C-alpha positions as CSV (number, residue, x, y, z in Angstrom):
1,M,155.3,19.6,-62.5
2,L,153.5,22.5,-60.3
3,K,154.1,22.8,-56.4
4,S,152.4,22.6,-53.6
5,G,151.3,25.4,-51.6
6,S,153.9,24.7,-49.2
7,G,156.5,25.4,-51.1
8,G,158.3,22.2,-52.3
9,G,158.7,21.8,-56.1
10,V,160.2,24.3,-58.6
11,S,162.3,26.9,-57.7
12,N,160.5,29.7,-60.1
13,A,157.7,30.3,-57.5
14,K,156.7,33.3,-59.5
15,K,156.0,31.6,-63.0
16,T,154.9,28.7,-61.3
17,P,151.4,28.4,-59.9
18,T,150.6,26.5,-57.4
19,I,147.9,23.7,-56.7
20,R,146.2,25.7,-54.6
21,Q,145.9,28.6,-57.5
22,L,144.7,25.8,-59.8
23,V,142.8,23.8,-57.8
24,M,139.0,25.2,-57.0
25,V,137.5,23.6,-54.1
26,S,134.3,25.3,-53.1
27,S,132.0,22.3,-52.7
28,S,131.2,22.1,-49.0
29,P,130.0,18.0,-47.8
30,V,128.7,19.7,-44.6
31,L,126.4,22.2,-46.5
32,T,125.2,19.7,-48.6
33,G,124.8,17.6,-45.5
34,I,122.6,20.2,-43.5
35,S,120.5,21.0,-46.6
36,T,119.9,17.6,-46.8
37,L,118.9,17.2,-43.6
38,V,116.4,20.2,-43.4
39,A,114.6,19.2,-46.5
40,D,114.5,15.3,-44.6
41,L,112.9,17.2,-41.6
42,L,110.7,19.2,-43.4
43,S,109.5,16.6,-45.4
44,L,108.5,14.5,-42.5
45,A,107.0,17.1,-40.7
46,L,104.8,17.2,-43.5
47,A,104.2,14.0,-43.8
48,A,102.9,13.7,-40.3
49,L,100.6,16.9,-40.4
50,L,99.3,15.3,-43.7
51,A,98.5,12.3,-42.1
52,L,97.0,13.9,-38.9
53,L,94.7,16.2,-41.1
54,L,93.7,12.9,-43.6
55,K,93.2,11.2,-40.1
56,S,90.7,13.9,-38.3
57,V,88.7,14.2,-42.1
58,L,88.2,10.6,-41.7
59,D,87.4,10.6,-38.0
60,Q,86.0,13.6,-36.6
61,S,87.0,12.4,-32.9
62,F,90.2,11.7,-33.7
63,P,92.6,13.0,-30.6
64,E,95.4,14.8,-33.0
65,R,96.6,16.2,-29.5
66,I,98.2,13.3,-28.0
67,Y,100.2,12.7,-31.3
68,V,101.8,16.3,-30.8
69,V,104.0,15.3,-27.9
70,L,105.5,13.0,-29.9
71,W,107.3,15.8,-32.3
72,P,111.0,14.9,-30.6
73,L,110.8,11.7,-32.0
74,L,111.5,12.9,-35.4
75,L,115.4,13.3,-35.0
76,L,115.1,9.5,-35.1
77,F,115.6,9.7,-38.8
78,P,118.2,11.5,-39.1
79,L,119.8,9.3,-36.9
80,V,119.1,6.4,-38.8
81,F,119.4,7.7,-42.2
82,S,122.8,8.8,-41.0
83,I,123.5,5.0,-39.9
84,S,122.2,4.4,-43.7
85,G,124.6,6.0,-45.5
86,L,122.0,9.0,-46.6
87,Y,124.4,12.2,-45.4
88,P,125.6,13.9,-46.9
89,G,123.4,12.2,-49.6
90,V,126.0,12.4,-52.3
91,G,127.2,9.4,-54.9
92,L,124.2,7.0,-54.7
93,S,121.8,6.3,-57.6
94,P,118.4,7.0,-57.2
95,V,117.2,3.5,-56.7
96,E,119.8,2.9,-54.1
97,E,118.9,6.1,-52.3
98,L,115.0,4.9,-52.4
99,R,116.0,1.7,-51.2
100,R,118.1,3.2,-47.8
101,I,114.9,6.1,-47.6
102,I,112.3,3.3,-47.6
103,W,113.8,1.0,-45.1
104,G,115.3,4.0,-42.5
105,V,111.8,4.9,-42.2
106,T,110.1,1.6,-42.3
107,V,112.7,1.0,-39.2
108,V,111.6,3.9,-37.5
109,Y,107.7,3.7,-37.7
110,L,108.1,0.1,-36.5
111,S,110.3,1.1,-33.2
112,L,107.9,3.4,-32.6
113,A,105.0,0.1,-33.0
114,V,107.5,-1.2,-30.5
115,L,107.9,1.5,-28.3
116,T,104.2,2.4,-27.8
117,F,103.2,-1.2,-27.0
118,L,106.2,-1.3,-24.5
119,M,104.7,1.9,-22.6
120,K,101.5,0.6,-22.8
121,T,99.9,3.5,-24.7
122,A,99.6,1.1,-27.4
123,P,95.8,1.6,-27.8
124,A,96.0,5.2,-27.7
125,Y,97.6,5.7,-31.0
126,S,95.6,5.0,-33.9
127,R,97.5,2.3,-36.5
128,G,96.3,3.7,-39.6
129,A,97.6,6.8,-38.5
130,F,101.0,5.6,-38.1
131,L,100.2,4.2,-41.5
132,L,99.3,7.1,-43.1
133,A,102.5,8.7,-42.2
134,W,104.2,6.2,-43.5
135,G,102.9,6.4,-46.5
136,F,103.6,10.1,-46.7
137,S,106.9,9.9,-45.9
138,V,108.3,7.3,-48.2
139,L,106.4,9.9,-50.7
140,L,107.6,13.1,-49.7
141,V,111.4,12.4,-48.2
142,P,112.1,11.3,-51.8
143,L,110.6,14.4,-53.7
144,G,112.2,16.7,-51.1
145,R,115.8,15.1,-51.8
146,A,114.6,15.7,-55.6
147,A,113.5,19.3,-55.6
148,L,116.6,19.9,-53.4
149,R,118.9,19.0,-55.8
150,Q,116.6,20.5,-58.6
151,L,117.3,23.9,-56.6
152,F,120.7,23.5,-55.9
153,A,122.7,20.9,-57.5
154,Q,124.2,23.5,-59.9
155,A,125.4,26.1,-56.8
156,K,129.3,26.1,-56.3
157,W,128.5,24.7,-52.7
158,W,126.6,21.6,-53.6
159,G,128.7,17.9,-53.3
160,V,132.1,16.6,-52.5
161,P,134.7,17.5,-54.1
162,I,136.8,14.5,-55.9
163,A,139.7,13.7,-57.7
164,I,139.8,11.8,-60.5
165,V,143.4,9.5,-60.7
166,G,144.0,8.8,-64.4
167,A,143.5,11.0,-67.3
168,G,142.9,8.1,-70.3
169,K,139.9,7.1,-71.8
170,T,138.2,6.0,-68.8
171,G,138.9,9.4,-66.5
172,K,137.8,11.2,-69.4
173,L,134.3,9.4,-69.7
174,V,134.0,9.4,-65.6
175,L,135.1,13.3,-66.2
176,H,132.1,13.4,-68.6
177,R,129.2,11.5,-66.5
178,L,129.6,13.4,-63.4
179,K,129.9,16.9,-65.0
180,T,126.8,15.9,-66.6
181,M,125.2,14.6,-63.5
182,P,125.6,17.2,-61.0
183,G,122.9,15.7,-58.7
184,L,124.9,12.9,-58.2
185,G,126.8,15.6,-55.9
186,L,130.5,14.0,-57.0
187,R,132.6,17.4,-57.8
188,P,135.3,16.8,-59.7
189,V,137.9,19.4,-59.2
190,V,141.6,18.0,-60.3
191,L,142.9,15.4,-62.3
192,L,146.6,13.3,-61.7
193,D,148.4,11.4,-64.6
194,D,152.0,11.2,-64.9
195,D,151.4,11.3,-68.5
196,E,153.2,14.9,-68.5
197,S,151.6,15.1,-72.4
198,K,148.2,15.1,-70.9
199,H,148.8,18.0,-68.1
200,G,146.8,21.2,-68.5
201,Y,142.5,21.0,-68.5
202,I,140.2,18.9,-69.5
203,D,136.6,20.1,-69.7
204,G,137.8,22.7,-66.8
205,V,139.2,20.5,-64.8
206,P,142.9,20.8,-64.1
207,L,145.4,18.1,-64.8
208,V,147.7,19.3,-62.2
209,G,150.7,16.6,-62.3
210,G,151.0,13.0,-61.9
211,L,149.7,10.8,-58.5
212,D,153.2,11.7,-56.3
213,L,150.6,14.7,-55.7
214,A,148.1,12.7,-54.0
215,P,149.2,13.1,-50.5
216,V,149.0,17.3,-51.1
217,L,145.7,17.4,-52.3
218,V,144.8,15.5,-49.2
219,R,146.7,17.4,-46.7
220,E,146.7,21.1,-47.9
221,M,143.3,20.9,-50.1
222,G,141.0,18.7,-48.1
223,I,140.1,16.5,-50.8
224,R,139.4,13.5,-49.3
225,S,138.0,11.6,-52.4
226,A,139.1,10.4,-55.0
227,I,138.7,7.6,-58.5
228,W,140.9,5.6,-59.7
229,A,140.6,5.4,-63.1
230,M,143.3,3.6,-64.8
231,P,141.8,0.2,-65.3
232,G,144.3,-0.7,-68.6
233,L,147.5,-0.8,-66.5
234,P,149.3,-4.2,-65.9
235,R,148.2,-5.5,-62.6
236,D,151.6,-5.3,-60.8
237,R,152.1,-1.5,-62.0
238,L,148.3,-0.9,-60.9
239,L,148.8,-2.4,-57.7
240,A,152.2,-0.6,-56.9
241,L,150.8,2.7,-57.9
242,M,147.5,2.1,-55.5
243,E,149.6,0.8,-52.4
244,T,152.1,4.2,-53.0
245,Y,149.6,6.7,-53.8
246,G,145.9,5.3,-53.5
247,N,145.8,4.7,-49.3
248,S,146.5,8.7,-49.3
249,F,142.6,9.4,-50.2
250,P,140.3,8.5,-47.0
251,K,137.7,7.4,-49.5
252,L,138.9,5.9,-52.7
253,L,136.3,4.1,-55.5
254,F,138.2,1.8,-58.0
255,I,137.1,1.5,-61.4
256,P,137.8,-1.9,-62.7
257,S,138.8,-3.2,-66.2
258,I,135.0,-4.0,-67.1
259,F,134.0,-0.8,-66.1
260,D,131.6,-0.9,-69.0
261,Y,129.9,-3.9,-67.9
262,A,127.5,-2.0,-65.4
263,S,125.9,-3.4,-62.8
264,A,124.5,-2.7,-59.8
265,G,124.1,-6.1,-58.8
266,V,127.5,-6.3,-58.4
267,S,129.2,-6.9,-54.7
268,T,132.7,-7.3,-53.1
269,R,133.7,-11.2,-51.8
270,D,136.5,-12.1,-50.6
271,L,138.1,-15.0,-51.4
272,G,140.5,-15.9,-49.2
273,G,142.7,-13.0,-49.8
274,I,141.6,-12.4,-53.3
275,L,138.9,-9.9,-54.1
276,G,136.0,-11.0,-56.5
277,L,133.4,-9.3,-57.7
278,E,129.8,-11.1,-58.0
279,V,127.1,-10.4,-60.4
280,R,124.0,-11.0,-59.5
281,Q,121.4,-11.6,-62.4
282,S,118.5,-11.3,-60.2
283,L,116.2,-11.8,-63.0
284,L,117.4,-15.2,-63.7
285,L,116.5,-16.4,-60.1
286,P,113.2,-18.2,-59.6
287,S,112.5,-16.7,-56.4
288,H,113.0,-12.9,-57.8
289,R,110.6,-14.2,-60.8
290,A,108.1,-15.1,-58.4
291,I,107.7,-11.6,-56.8
292,K,107.7,-9.5,-59.9
293,R,105.0,-12.0,-61.1
294,A,103.6,-11.3,-58.0
295,L,103.3,-7.1,-58.0
296,D,102.3,-7.4,-61.7
297,L,99.2,-9.4,-61.3
298,A,98.7,-7.3,-57.7
299,G,99.4,-3.6,-59.6
300,A,97.8,-4.9,-62.8
301,F,94.3,-6.2,-61.0
302,L,94.2,-2.9,-58.7
303,G,95.0,-0.6,-61.3
304,G,92.4,-2.0,-63.8
305,L,89.9,-1.6,-60.8
306,L,90.5,1.6,-59.9
307,L,91.4,2.9,-63.4
308,S,88.0,1.4,-64.8
309,P,85.6,4.3,-65.1
310,L,88.7,6.3,-67.1
311,L,89.0,3.4,-69.6
312,L,85.2,3.7,-70.2
313,V,85.3,7.3,-70.8
314,I,88.4,6.8,-73.2
315,A,86.8,4.4,-75.0
316,I,83.8,6.5,-75.5
317,L,85.9,9.2,-76.9
318,V,87.8,7.1,-78.9
319,K,84.7,5.5,-80.6
320,L,83.4,9.1,-81.4
321,D,86.4,10.7,-82.6
322,S,86.6,8.6,-85.5
323,P,85.3,5.2,-87.0
324,G,87.1,2.2,-86.3
325,P,87.3,-0.2,-83.5
326,V,88.1,0.6,-79.8
327,F,91.1,-1.1,-79.5
328,Y,94.0,-2.2,-81.7
329,G,96.3,-5.0,-81.2
330,H,99.6,-5.1,-82.7
331,E,101.7,-8.2,-82.8
332,R,105.0,-7.9,-80.5
333,I,107.8,-9.9,-79.5
334,G,108.5,-11.3,-75.6
335,K,109.5,-13.2,-73.4
336,D,111.7,-16.0,-75.2
337,G,110.6,-15.1,-78.6
338,R,107.0,-16.3,-78.1
339,R,104.3,-13.5,-80.1
340,F,101.6,-11.8,-79.0
341,K,99.3,-9.0,-79.5
342,A,100.0,-5.8,-77.1
343,W,96.6,-4.1,-76.4
344,K,96.3,-0.4,-76.9
345,F,93.3,2.4,-77.2
346,R,93.1,2.7,-81.1
347,S,94.8,6.1,-81.8
348,M,95.0,6.2,-85.8
349,V,92.7,6.1,-88.6
350,K,91.7,3.6,-90.7
351,D,94.3,2.4,-93.2
352,A,97.1,3.4,-91.7
353,D,99.4,1.8,-93.1
354,R,98.3,3.1,-96.2
355,V,98.3,6.7,-95.1
356,L,102.2,6.6,-93.5
357,E,103.0,5.4,-97.2
358,D,101.5,8.3,-98.9
359,Y,102.7,10.3,-96.4
360,L,106.5,9.0,-96.8
361,R,106.6,9.2,-100.1
362,K,105.5,12.8,-100.3
363,H,108.1,13.6,-97.5
364,P,110.9,11.6,-98.5
365,E,113.3,13.3,-95.9
366,L,111.3,11.8,-93.3
367,R,111.8,8.1,-94.2
368,E,115.2,8.1,-92.6
369,E,113.6,9.4,-89.2
370,W,111.0,6.3,-89.8
371,E,113.6,3.7,-90.4
372,R,115.8,4.9,-87.8
373,D,113.0,5.3,-85.0
374,R,110.0,3.6,-86.3
375,K,108.4,7.0,-84.9
376,L,107.5,9.8,-86.3
377,K,107.3,13.9,-84.4
378,N,104.5,14.7,-86.9
379,D,102.5,11.1,-87.4
380,P,99.7,11.5,-90.0
381,R,97.7,8.4,-88.6
382,V,97.1,10.1,-85.3
383,T,93.6,11.1,-84.6
384,R,92.9,13.8,-82.5
385,I,92.2,11.8,-79.4
386,G,95.0,9.5,-80.6
387,K,97.2,12.7,-79.8
388,V,96.3,13.3,-76.3
389,L,96.5,9.1,-75.6
390,R,99.9,9.3,-76.8
391,R,101.2,12.4,-75.3
392,T,99.7,11.4,-71.7
393,S,100.6,7.3,-72.7
394,L,96.9,6.7,-72.1
395,D,96.6,4.3,-75.0
396,E,98.6,1.9,-73.2
397,L,96.5,1.4,-70.5
398,P,95.0,-1.6,-71.9
399,Q,98.0,-3.6,-71.7
400,L,97.0,-4.1,-68.2
401,W,95.1,-7.2,-69.8
402,N,98.7,-8.4,-71.1
403,V,100.0,-8.0,-67.7
404,L,97.2,-10.4,-66.2
405,K,97.4,-12.5,-69.1
406,G,101.6,-13.2,-68.2
407,E,102.4,-11.8,-71.6
408,M,103.9,-8.3,-70.6
409,S,105.0,-7.2,-67.2
410,L,104.6,-3.4,-65.6
411,V,108.2,-2.5,-65.4
412,G,110.5,-4.5,-68.6
413,P,111.8,-3.3,-71.7
414,R,110.3,-2.1,-74.5
415,P,107.5,-4.0,-76.3
416,V,109.6,-4.5,-80.1
417,V,108.7,-6.2,-83.3
418,R,110.4,-9.0,-85.0
419,E,112.2,-6.6,-87.1
420,E,113.4,-4.4,-84.6
421,L,115.3,-7.3,-82.5
422,A,118.3,-6.9,-85.4
423,K,118.4,-3.4,-84.0
424,Y,119.5,-5.3,-80.8
425,G,122.4,-7.3,-82.4
426,E,124.5,-9.8,-79.7
427,K,122.3,-7.7,-76.8
428,G,118.9,-8.9,-78.4
429,V,119.3,-12.1,-76.0
430,Y,118.7,-9.9,-72.9
431,Y,115.5,-8.2,-74.3
432,L,114.5,-12.4,-74.6
433,K,115.3,-12.8,-71.0
434,V,112.4,-11.0,-69.2
435,R,108.7,-10.4,-70.5
436,P,108.4,-6.8,-72.0
437,G,106.9,-3.7,-69.9
438,M,104.2,-1.1,-69.9
439,T,106.8,1.4,-68.6
440,G,110.9,0.6,-68.5
441,L,113.8,2.7,-68.4
442,W,113.4,4.4,-71.9
443,Q,110.5,6.1,-70.7
444,V,111.4,7.5,-67.3
445,S,114.9,8.6,-69.8
446,G,113.5,10.5,-72.6
447,R,111.3,8.6,-74.1
448,S,110.9,9.1,-77.8
449,D,113.5,11.6,-77.4
450,T,116.5,9.0,-76.8
451,S,118.0,7.2,-79.9
452,Y,117.2,3.4,-80.4
453,A,120.9,2.9,-79.6
454,E,120.2,3.9,-76.2
455,R,116.9,2.4,-75.5
456,V,118.8,-0.9,-76.6
457,E,121.3,-0.1,-73.7
458,L,118.9,1.3,-71.1
459,D,116.9,-2.4,-72.1
460,V,120.1,-4.2,-71.5
461,Y,121.2,-2.4,-67.8
462,Y,117.5,-3.1,-66.6
463,V,117.9,-6.9,-67.5
464,R,121.5,-6.8,-65.4
465,N,120.2,-4.6,-62.7
466,W,116.9,-5.8,-61.8
467,S,115.7,-5.2,-58.7
468,I,112.1,-4.7,-56.5
469,W,113.6,-1.2,-55.8
470,L,114.6,-0.5,-59.8
471,D,111.0,-1.5,-60.1
472,I,109.3,1.0,-57.5
473,Y,111.6,4.0,-58.8
474,I,110.7,3.4,-62.3
475,L,106.8,3.2,-61.9
476,A,107.2,6.5,-59.6
477,R,109.9,8.7,-61.8
478,T,106.7,7.1,-64.6
479,V,104.2,9.0,-63.6
480,W,106.4,12.5,-63.2
481,V,107.4,11.4,-66.7
482,V,103.8,11.3,-68.1
483,L,102.3,13.8,-66.3
484,K,105.2,16.3,-67.8
485,G,104.4,14.6,-71.5
486,R,108.3,15.1,-72.5
487,G,109.5,13.1,-75.5
488,A,105.8,11.5,-76.0
489,Y,104.3,11.4,-79.5
């Protein structure tokens, strides 16, 4: 047992290090919150400036000066964001953060609209200017926060120090996830476990002693947040330990015994003093299906209309590059097991199957890669223009037609052939519940660099956790991933 900095514990203080000597707390919630606040204000100011400049270009008589006096109203955003739990801005999933940002920005701009109406100054202000500022804000604030994390997520001062209670399988998994995802801002600095054989260091984080040290961590180290990762304990033992030691932490996140059933749609329910976890399968609700279908139709129609010149150019280039049809339809399995042809711009040579078989016969070492991922990094079938189309995912634009027909969705699981469903195993039921998507979590999580098992897990996670915010996040991330071209072949 280690002793605390106040002098309690073993008698030989010279040989036994104190908790203060072992636990290094350098992350600062205050600095993290301030830096996030500054990033938000800069993003919001830039959004307002861009809106005014664009409006001035479109309307030469636009009175920019009357909007300058509104700059103090920028302080409304930090107030609303703070109420929404966006400061210090750690521990939130990207989807949840995006939802709160959009709601916060919308509330402020709606409040400004009501305020100008009540003050009878509404005719003086342009609704178009406010709408542009709102649009730029919901775009730039998330980008500003993403840039901030890109710059400082690895810095020692970034984030909130957190203790992990339990060093078993679950505790180690939580520790690994948090260390590999510094952008979350939850910095594990210490572990607690009553099993003395585990004491020492785990993945560079000290395990300083048993659960009785919890009050010391709060009192002397200022660690106010903890993750309770001991789901395997018997119920009575678990409740007793939480009552005794868990109450030391002002903020305690409990990992239940079904921790591997990841679901962002889980909410707590009080059933007459009994804790219940409600899991909402959103994509099984008729109203949510209708909303998703409406968004698919609107997105596919507008997307096809706006991209029609680009589609025409690509079609001409495909035709000039190599002999064969412009489009290629390959049979895929859709919702409820229905078969359909997923359309793409042709990116392969004629007799592609024969070319592939000849290539694999000459390079048998690549057959395993093909059997495992159904993809090759250097595919001999791909044409010159096809390589560009695949790297940018432009070859998939004709699937907007599949979306309009109701065979696919803008966002969903990766469309697969019948043989691939066997790789889903028992989880194939999740795939068959929804329409496959033009893009999805697999696209924004590494694309072809992800293993097949990881793709399956991402598809299952999407179906379990669908929300309109998740779709918006994936669509926004898709643009960035496609521009980078990472993992595409």
